N, C-alpha and C positions, 0 to 999 in steps of 0.2 A: 488484907490481900491488900498491896499496893494499888492505886486505882491503875487501870488499864487506859492504853490509849486508844481512841477513838478515830474510824472504826475500828476493832480488834479482827484480821483473821483468825482463822483456826489453826494457822501454823504461829500466831503472835501469841494466842491465849496459850498455844503447848508450851511454850517456852517463858511465857511473862509467870503464870502460873506456878511454876516450879518453886519461885521467890515463895510461895505461901507454905511450903513443905516444913511445918515445924517440929517434928520429929527426927531425931539424932539417929534412929533406928532406920529410917526410910532409904532402901537400894532398891533396885530392881531383879531382886531375888524373886524363885517361885514363892517362898513365902509372900513375899508383898502382892504379887501377883493373885494368889488368893485373897489374902487381905481386900485388896481393892474391889474383888470380883465380889465380895461377900457385901463390902458397904456399898457397892452401886444398888444391888439388890435390896439391900436395908433402906437407902434412901428412894430409891423407885417405890417400894413399899409405902413410905411417907407420903407420896403423892397420890397413891392410890388411895390412902385413908383420908385423905382431904378432901378429894374428888368425892367419896363414897358421901361422907360428910356435908359435901356442899351440896348431893341430890338429898341426902336424907333429910337433913336439918333446915337447908336453905333452899328448897326447891329448886335447885340447881342458876339460884343467881349470883354471880360472882362478886363481891365487894373488893373495897381496897384491900380489907384484913387478910382476908382470903387469897386474894391475889399476892399479896406480900408473901405470905406464907410458902405458896406455891411455886414462886418464885424463888425463895431459899434454898426451898428442894431441892429444883430443877437445877441450880447452881451447884450444890455438892453432885450432884450428878455428874455437870459435866467436869466439875473437880475432877472427880475419882476414875472418869472415864480417859482424862485426860492421864492421869497418872499410870494405867492401865496402858495407854497407849505409848506410855514412856519403856 
């Protein structure tokens, strides 16, 4: 995805993040609403899994690698949420 301008407002993100849509099948149909809703749940589950492993395997100690993984998954949730808002 292209770098967004700083600081990014929610409105800026909503518009600018559309440039990262790579599927020619993307539109705002009911099928897409279902798809992005499922994708949000999946990505949120990945966040929960990383937090579980953080607690279980790392005694709750957040390091740079774990933090980077969480940031990526949170970004994925944010992107799919923006698509749902479309």
